[in-house]
C-alpha positions as CSV (number, residue, x, y, z in Angstrom):
1,M,-19.1,7.8,3.0
2,R,-20.1,4.5,1.4
3,A,-21.2,6.4,-1.7
4,L,-17.8,8.2,-1.7
5,L,-15.9,4.9,-1.5
6,R,-18.0,3.4,-4.3
7,A,-17.3,6.4,-6.4
8,H,-13.6,6.5,-5.9
9,A,-12.5,3.0,-4.9
10,P,-10.3,1.1,-7.4
11,S,-12.3,-0.3,-10.3
12,G,-13.1,-4.0,-10.7
13,P,-10.0,-5.3,-12.5
14,A,-7.7,-3.0,-10.6
15,L,-9.4,-3.9,-7.3
16,W,-8.5,-7.6,-7.7
17,L,-4.9,-6.7,-8.5
18,V,-4.8,-4.3,-5.5
19,L,-6.0,-7.1,-3.2
20,G,-3.5,-9.6,-4.4
21,R,-0.6,-7.3,-4.6
22,G,-1.7,-5.7,-1.3
23,L,-1.4,-9.0,0.5
24,G,2.0,-9.7,-1.1
25,F,3.4,-6.2,-0.4
26,V,2.3,-6.4,3.2
27,A,4.3,-9.7,3.6
28,T,7.3,-8.2,1.7
29,F,7.1,-5.0,3.7
30,A,7.4,-7.1,6.9
31,V,10.7,-8.6,5.9
32,P,13.0,-5.6,6.7
33,I,10.9,-4.8,9.8
34,V,11.7,-8.3,11.1
35,L,15.3,-8.3,9.9
36,V,16.1,-5.0,11.5
37,R,15.4,-6.6,14.8
38,V,17.5,-9.7,14.0
39,F,20.6,-8.1,12.3
40,D,22.9,-5.5,13.7
41,Q,23.0,-2.2,11.8
42,T,26.1,-3.2,9.7
43,T,24.6,-6.5,8.7
44,F,21.3,-4.8,7.9
45,G,23.2,-2.4,5.7
46,T,24.8,-5.3,3.9
47,Y,21.3,-6.8,3.3
48,K,20.0,-3.5,1.9
49,Q,23.1,-3.2,-0.4
50,L,22.6,-6.8,-1.7
51,F,19.0,-6.1,-2.6
52,L,19.9,-2.8,-4.1
53,V,22.1,-4.6,-6.6
54,Y,19.4,-7.2,-7.1
55,G,16.7,-4.5,-7.7
56,T,18.9,-2.7,-10.2
57,L,19.8,-5.7,-12.2
58,Y,16.3,-7.1,-12.1
59,G,15.0,-3.9,-13.7
60,L,17.8,-3.6,-16.2
61,A,18.0,-7.2,-17.3
62,Q,14.3,-7.6,-18.1
63,L,15.1,-5.5,-21.3
64,G,11.5,-4.5,-21.4
65,V,10.4,-7.8,-22.9
66,A,8.2,-8.8,-20.0
67,E,6.4,-5.4,-19.8
68,S,6.0,-5.5,-23.6
69,L,3.4,-8.3,-23.2
70,Y,1.0,-5.6,-21.9
71,Y,1.1,-4.2,-25.4
72,F,1.1,-7.3,-27.6
73,V,-1.0,-9.9,-25.9
74,P,-4.2,-7.9,-25.6
75,R,-3.9,-7.0,-29.3
76,R,-3.2,-10.6,-30.5
77,P,-4.3,-13.0,-27.8
78,S,-4.1,-16.0,-30.1
79,E,-0.3,-15.5,-30.2
80,A,0.1,-15.1,-26.4
81,G,2.1,-18.4,-26.2
82,R,4.6,-17.3,-28.7
83,Y,5.1,-13.9,-27.2
84,A,5.4,-15.4,-23.8
85,A,8.0,-18.0,-25.0
86,N,10.1,-15.3,-26.6
87,A,10.0,-13.3,-23.4
88,L,10.8,-16.4,-21.3
89,A,13.8,-17.3,-23.5
90,T,15.2,-13.8,-23.4
91,L,14.8,-13.4,-19.6
92,A,16.4,-16.8,-18.9
93,G,19.4,-15.8,-21.0
94,A,19.7,-12.4,-19.3
95,G,19.5,-14.1,-15.9
96,A,22.3,-16.5,-16.7
97,I,24.5,-13.6,-17.9
98,C,23.7,-11.6,-14.7
99,A,24.5,-14.6,-12.5
100,G,27.9,-15.1,-14.2
101,A,28.7,-11.4,-14.1
102,L,28.0,-11.1,-10.3
103,A,30.1,-14.1,-9.6
104,L,33.1,-12.7,-11.5
105,M,32.7,-9.1,-10.3
106,A,31.9,-9.8,-6.7
107,P,35.3,-8.6,-5.3
108,A,35.2,-5.4,-7.4
109,I,31.6,-4.6,-6.3
110,G,32.5,-5.2,-2.6
111,G,35.4,-2.8,-2.9
112,W,33.4,-0.1,-4.7
113,L,30.6,-0.2,-2.0
114,M,33.2,-0.4,0.8
115,N,31.8,-3.6,2.1
116,P,33.9,-6.8,1.8
117,A,31.0,-8.9,3.1
118,L,29.4,-8.5,-0.3
119,T,32.1,-10.6,-2.0
120,A,31.0,-13.9,-0.5
121,T,27.3,-13.4,-1.0
122,L,27.0,-11.8,-4.5
123,P,27.3,-15.1,-6.4
124,L,24.4,-16.6,-4.4
125,L,22.4,-13.4,-5.1
126,G,23.1,-14.0,-8.8
127,V,21.4,-17.4,-8.7
128,F,18.3,-15.9,-7.1
129,L,18.3,-13.1,-9.6
130,A,18.5,-15.5,-12.6
131,L,15.5,-17.5,-11.2
132,M,13.4,-14.4,-10.6
133,L,14.2,-13.0,-14.1
134,T,13.1,-16.2,-15.7
135,S,9.7,-15.9,-13.9
136,A,9.3,-12.2,-14.4
137,L,6.6,-12.6,-17.1
138,F,4.4,-14.8,-14.8
139,E,1.8,-12.3,-13.6
140,I,2.1,-10.1,-16.6
141,V,0.8,-12.8,-18.9
142,L,-2.1,-13.3,-16.6
143,V,-3.0,-9.6,-16.5
144,A,-2.5,-9.2,-20.3
145,K,-4.9,-12.2,-20.9
146,V,-7.5,-10.5,-18.5
147,R,-7.1,-13.2,-15.9
148,Y,-7.2,-10.6,-13.1
149,R,-8.3,-12.9,-10.3
150,T,-5.7,-15.5,-11.0
151,A,-3.0,-12.8,-11.3
152,A,-4.1,-11.3,-8.0
153,W,-3.8,-14.7,-6.2
154,T,-0.5,-15.3,-7.9
155,Y,0.9,-11.9,-6.8
156,G,-0.3,-12.4,-3.2
157,A,0.8,-16.1,-2.8
158,S,4.2,-15.5,-4.4
159,D,5.1,-12.5,-2.3
160,V,3.9,-14.1,0.9
161,A,5.9,-17.3,0.1
162,R,9.0,-15.2,-0.7
163,A,8.8,-13.3,2.6
164,A,8.4,-16.6,4.5
165,F,11.4,-18.2,2.8
166,L,13.6,-15.2,3.4
167,V,12.7,-14.6,7.0
168,L,12.7,-18.3,8.1
169,A,16.0,-19.0,6.4
170,A,17.6,-15.9,8.1
171,L,16.3,-17.1,11.4
172,A,17.2,-20.8,10.9
173,F,20.7,-20.4,9.3
174,G,21.6,-16.9,10.5
175,G,23.0,-13.9,8.6
176,V,22.6,-12.7,5.1
177,R,24.0,-15.9,3.5
178,G,21.3,-18.0,5.1
179,L,18.7,-15.6,3.9
180,L,19.9,-15.9,0.3
181,W,19.7,-19.7,0.4
182,G,16.0,-19.3,1.3
183,A,15.7,-16.8,-1.6
184,V,17.2,-19.3,-4.0
185,A,14.8,-22.1,-2.9
186,F,11.8,-19.7,-3.4
187,G,13.0,-18.7,-6.9
188,A,13.2,-22.3,-8.0
189,A,9.7,-23.0,-6.7
190,R,8.3,-20.0,-8.4
191,V,9.7,-21.0,-11.8
192,A,8.3,-24.5,-11.5
193,V,4.8,-23.2,-10.5
194,M,4.9,-20.6,-13.4
195,L,5.6,-23.3,-16.0
196,W,2.9,-25.6,-14.7
197,L,0.2,-22.9,-14.5
198,L,0.9,-21.5,-17.9
199,A,0.7,-24.9,-19.5
200,R,-2.2,-26.3,-17.5
201,G,-4.2,-23.3,-16.1
202,L,-4.0,-21.1,-19.2
203,D,-3.3,-23.7,-21.9
204,V,-0.5,-21.5,-23.3
205,T,1.8,-23.3,-25.6
206,L,5.3,-21.8,-25.1
207,R,6.6,-21.9,-28.7
208,P,9.1,-19.2,-29.6
209,S,8.6,-17.4,-32.9
210,L,11.5,-15.5,-34.5
211,A,9.2,-13.4,-36.6
212,L,7.2,-12.3,-33.6
213,W,10.5,-11.8,-31.6
214,R,11.6,-9.3,-34.2
215,E,8.3,-7.5,-33.9
216,Q,8.6,-7.4,-30.2
217,W,12.0,-5.9,-30.3
218,V,10.9,-3.1,-32.6
219,Y,8.6,-2.0,-29.8
220,T,10.8,-3.2,-26.9
221,V,14.2,-1.7,-27.8
222,P,13.3,1.9,-27.2
223,F,11.2,0.9,-24.2
224,A,14.1,-1.3,-22.8
225,L,16.4,1.7,-23.1
226,A,13.9,3.9,-21.4
227,V,13.4,1.3,-18.6
228,G,17.1,0.8,-18.3
229,V,17.8,4.5,-17.9
230,D,14.8,4.8,-15.5
231,V,16.3,2.0,-13.3
232,L,19.7,3.7,-13.3
233,Q,18.4,7.1,-12.3
234,A,16.0,5.6,-9.8
235,N,18.9,3.8,-8.0
236,L,21.8,6.2,-8.6
237,H,21.2,8.0,-5.3
238,N,21.5,4.7,-3.4
239,Y,24.8,3.9,-5.0
240,V,26.2,7.3,-4.4
241,V,25.3,7.1,-0.7
242,A,26.5,3.5,-0.5
243,A,29.9,4.4,-2.1
244,R,30.4,7.4,0.2
245,F,29.4,6.0,3.5
246,E,29.9,2.8,5.5
247,P,27.1,0.1,5.6
248,A,25.7,1.3,8.9
249,V,25.1,4.8,7.5
250,F,23.7,3.4,4.3
251,A,21.2,1.4,6.5
252,V,19.9,4.7,7.9
253,Y,19.5,6.1,4.4
254,A,17.8,3.0,3.1
255,V,15.3,3.0,6.0
256,G,14.5,6.6,5.1
257,C,13.8,5.6,1.5
258,L,11.0,3.3,2.6
259,Q,8.8,1.9,-0.1
260,I,5.1,2.2,1.0
261,P,3.4,-1.0,-0.2
262,L,-0.1,0.5,-0.6
263,V,1.1,3.1,-3.0
264,D,3.0,0.7,-5.2
265,V,0.0,-1.6,-5.2
266,L,-2.5,1.1,-6.2
267,T,-0.4,2.9,-8.8
268,T,1.0,-0.2,-10.5
269,S,-2.3,-2.1,-10.6
270,S,-4.3,0.9,-11.8
271,A,-1.8,1.7,-14.5
272,N,-1.7,-1.9,-15.7
273,V,-5.5,-2.1,-16.0
274,M,-5.6,1.3,-17.7
275,M,-3.0,0.2,-20.3
276,V,-4.8,-3.0,-21.1
277,A,-8.1,-1.2,-21.5
278,M,-6.5,1.4,-23.8
279,A,-4.8,-1.4,-25.8
280,R,-7.9,-3.6,-26.2
281,D,-10.1,-0.6,-27.3
282,G,-7.6,0.7,-29.8
283,F,-6.3,3.8,-28.1
284,D,-7.2,6.9,-30.0
285,R,-4.8,9.7,-29.1
286,R,-7.6,12.2,-29.4
287,G,-10.3,10.0,-28.0
288,A,-12.4,11.4,-25.2
289,D,-12.8,7.9,-23.6
290,A,-9.0,7.5,-23.1
291,L,-8.7,10.9,-21.5
292,A,-11.7,10.2,-19.3
293,L,-10.1,6.9,-18.2
294,W,-6.9,8.6,-17.3
295,H,-8.7,11.3,-15.3
296,D,-10.7,8.7,-13.5
297,T,-7.6,6.7,-12.6
298,T,-5.9,9.9,-11.4
299,R,-8.8,10.9,-9.2
300,R,-9.1,7.5,-7.6
301,L,-5.4,7.3,-6.8
302,S,-5.3,10.9,-5.4
303,L,-8.1,10.1,-2.9
304,I,-5.8,7.6,-1.2
305,V,-2.3,8.7,-2.0
306,F,-2.6,12.4,-0.9
307,P,-3.9,11.7,2.6
308,L,-1.4,8.9,3.1
309,V,1.5,11.2,2.2
310,V,0.3,14.0,4.5
311,F,-0.2,11.6,7.4
312,L,3.2,9.9,7.0
313,V,5.1,13.2,6.7
314,A,3.3,14.6,9.8
315,M,3.9,11.4,11.9
316,A,7.3,10.4,10.5
317,P,9.1,10.1,13.9
318,D,6.5,7.7,15.2
319,V,6.4,5.7,12.0
320,I,10.1,5.2,11.9
321,T,10.2,4.3,15.7
322,V,7.4,1.8,15.4
323,L,8.7,0.1,12.3
324,F,12.5,0.2,12.7
325,T,13.0,1.2,16.4
326,R,14.5,4.5,17.8
327,Q,17.9,3.4,16.5
328,Y,16.9,4.7,13.1
329,L,15.4,8.1,14.0
330,A,18.1,9.7,12.0
331,S,16.2,8.4,8.9
332,V,13.2,10.8,9.6
333,P,14.3,13.8,7.4
334,V,15.1,11.4,4.5
335,F,11.8,9.6,5.0
336,R,9.8,12.8,4.9
337,L,11.3,13.9,1.6
338,W,11.1,10.4,0.1
339,T,7.4,10.1,1.0
340,C,6.7,13.3,-1.0
341,M,7.9,11.5,-4.1
342,L,4.8,9.4,-4.0
343,L,2.7,12.4,-5.0
344,L,4.4,12.4,-8.4
345,A,3.2,8.8,-9.1
346,V,-0.5,9.7,-9.0
347,P,-0.9,10.9,-12.7
348,C,0.5,7.5,-14.1
349,V,2.0,9.4,-17.0
350,D,4.4,6.7,-18.0
351,A,1.5,4.2,-18.5
352,V,-0.3,6.7,-20.8
353,L,2.8,7.3,-22.9
354,R,3.4,3.6,-23.2
355,A,-0.2,3.1,-24.3
356,C,0.5,5.7,-27.0
357,A,3.7,3.8,-28.0
358,E,5.7,6.9,-27.0
359,T,8.6,4.8,-25.8
360,R,11.2,7.0,-27.4
361,Y,9.8,10.1,-25.6
362,L,9.9,8.0,-22.4
363,L,13.6,7.3,-23.1
364,G,14.3,11.0,-23.5
365,L,12.6,11.8,-20.3
366,N,14.5,9.2,-18.3
367,L,17.8,10.3,-19.8
368,L,16.9,13.8,-18.7
369,R,16.2,12.6,-15.2
370,L,19.4,10.7,-15.0
371,V,21.4,13.7,-16.1
372,L,19.7,16.0,-13.7
373,V,20.4,13.6,-10.8
374,M,24.0,13.1,-11.8
375,V,24.8,16.8,-12.0
376,S,23.0,17.7,-8.7
377,I,23.4,14.9,-6.3
378,T,26.9,15.5,-5.1
379,F,26.2,19.2,-4.5
380,C,23.0,18.3,-2.6
381,L,24.7,15.7,-0.5
382,D,27.5,18.1,0.4
383,R,25.0,20.9,1.2
384,F,22.2,19.0,2.9
385,G,23.6,15.7,4.0
386,L,21.7,12.5,3.4
387,P,18.4,14.2,2.6
388,G,20.2,16.0,-0.2
389,A,20.3,12.8,-2.3
390,V,16.5,12.6,-2.1
391,L,16.2,16.3,-3.0
392,A,18.1,15.7,-6.2
393,M,15.7,12.8,-7.1
394,L,12.6,14.9,-6.2
395,A,13.6,17.8,-8.4
396,A,14.5,15.6,-11.4
397,T,11.4,13.6,-11.2
398,G,9.2,16.7,-10.9
399,V,10.7,18.2,-14.1
400,A,10.1,14.9,-16.0
401,R,6.5,14.6,-14.8
402,V,5.7,18.2,-16.0
403,M,7.2,17.5,-19.4
404,A,5.3,14.1,-19.7
405,I,2.0,15.8,-18.9
406,G,2.7,18.4,-21.5
407,R,3.5,15.7,-24.1
408,I,0.2,13.9,-23.4
409,G,-1.6,17.2,-23.9
410,R,0.0,17.6,-27.3
411,L,-0.8,14.0,-28.2
412,T,-4.5,14.3,-27.3
413,G,-4.9,17.9,-28.4
414,T,-6.0,18.9,-24.9
415,R,-5.4,22.3,-23.3
416,V,-3.5,22.5,-20.0
417,G,-6.6,23.4,-18.0
418,A,-8.3,20.1,-19.1
419,L,-5.3,17.8,-18.9
420,L,-5.8,16.7,-15.4
421,P,-8.9,16.9,-13.0
422,W,-7.3,19.9,-11.3
423,K,-10.3,20.8,-9.1
424,P,-10.8,17.4,-7.5
425,L,-7.1,17.1,-7.0
426,A,-6.9,20.4,-5.3
427,A,-9.9,19.6,-3.1
428,T,-8.4,16.3,-2.1
429,A,-5.0,17.9,-1.2
430,G,-6.7,20.5,0.8
431,F,-8.8,18.0,2.8
432,A,-5.7,15.9,3.4
433,L,-3.8,18.8,4.8
434,A,-6.7,20.0,7.0
435,A,-7.2,16.5,8.4
436,A,-3.7,16.5,9.7
437,V,-4.3,19.3,12.1
438,P,-6.4,17.5,14.7
439,A,-4.4,14.3,14.3
440,L,-1.1,16.0,14.9
441,A,-2.5,18.0,17.8
442,F,-3.6,14.7,19.5
443,A,-0.3,13.0,19.0
444,R,1.7,15.9,20.3
445,A,-0.6,16.9,23.2
446,L,-0.4,13.5,25.0
447,A,2.8,11.8,26.0
448,L,1.9,8.4,24.6
449,P,4.1,5.6,23.4
450,P,4.9,5.8,19.7
451,L,2.6,2.9,18.7
452,A,-0.4,4.3,20.7
453,A,0.3,7.9,19.3
454,L,0.4,6.6,15.8
455,A,-2.7,4.5,16.1
456,G,-4.7,7.2,17.8
457,A,-3.6,9.8,15.3
458,A,-4.5,7.5,12.4
459,V,-8.0,7.1,13.7
460,I,-8.5,10.8,14.2
461,Y,-7.0,11.5,10.8
462,A,-9.2,9.0,9.0
463,L,-12.4,10.4,10.7
464,A,-11.4,14.0,9.9
465,Y,-10.5,13.3,6.3
466,G,-13.6,11.2,5.7
467,A,-15.8,14.0,7.1
468,L,-14.1,16.6,4.9
469,C,-14.4,14.4,1.8
470,L,-18.2,14.2,2.2
471,R,-18.2,17.6,0.7
472,L,-17.1,16.0,-2.6
473,L,-20.5,14.4,-2.7
474,S,-22.4,17.7,-2.8
475,G,-23.9,17.6,-6.3
476,V,-21.9,14.5,-7.3
477,T,-23.2,11.1,-6.4
478,A,-21.0,9.0,-8.5
479,V,-18.1,9.2,-11.0
480,P,-19.5,9.0,-14.6
481,P,-18.9,5.6,-16.2
482,V,-15.9,5.3,-18.4
483,P,-16.7,3.2,-21.5
484,A,-13.1,1.9,-21.9
485,L,-13.0,0.8,-18.4
486,Q,-16.4,-0.9,-18.7
487,N,-15.1,-2.8,-21.7
488,A,-12.1,-3.9,-19.8
489,V,-14.3,-5.4,-17.0
490,R,-16.4,-7.2,-19.6
């Protein structure tokens, strides 16, 4: 088992980011679990609607400039300060515009989402959003400059502090408004720490450059459009449900669309390290090293994501009960479908396309997903109820992933059979499914409380899955080294 873990655990740089982000995501994950026990269902629905608006604008208003640093800084590290200053100025301006727009449009947004309580709180959310946008480049600069450990600690400390500010403020001052005051205090502190660390810890001189800003926008505009469309299609289902149902029902749906921190941590960290490695080594579209790096990342992710998805789907009622109480058991069908979406994140196709500077193709894919969701979501909601909204998302994302993999095959001149490590993926999926049998049998055979059933099933599942995975070691003692990844570590 130790050899298996060494062979498939996240690689050095990604491991640091996984640890840092993992700590932060655990803290962030705990926030709604605490608040669901503090707020009534309507207030909790209001909280989820507010942060739906926040998440949408946070993704849209970045305009791709923060993420573009993954592309530019590794290629021209001497200009990191100028690229970062350009991004900082752009993000601060976008944040100010968003804050003003939310203050002006608060009554209209509250009416559209059938929740008057939003009107009084959206202006405060706008201030928090502006501060978070201003600091959006913080960890990205650290990763792009290969300061993985510092980035890991920053990710972890920032998310832990944000969770503490939100929860303590909600408990101390009560309600969603008190929570937002805590969020604003955290945002101000984060901006201050970012400016200090960039100037002192990295010795980065934040000096804007108009010439470099133009260069950034040549790359960023198509990517910004792609990200914008991606954010819209990723959140459209939430807005459709929020506009059609009262806040209490939206709370049930939002709980079902639970973000699993571990998967976000693993996929995002691995994709970021992979992109930096490809950028530093001059990504050759037909290079064997780049394809091997992609395959290695995919194998490592599947070893963790596949069993996690199978276990969560099998034990969904117990998971929802333990995390959100029996009051939200109606979320189980939504949760099961939403969890299946995680499987589509394993190949990290967006990161590969971005490393190829295929931002225009990404834009086309995201537009396709948006159109598919728009034309299908109403029918699916009417036909299948709340789970129908996730079905529309699942189908649209699946189509886009298949097309992206095909595009990568054409870019690298690789046939379909060699595009992905199909045999290891199939073996991992089979082991994940087989391990669920004894775990589910245990949970259903004994009338245990949900927490005890979940814990016991998790132990049995881990043991069964680990035993089955030992078969992967037959004839294979380690994953062959990937030169691009080794260079990234150095």
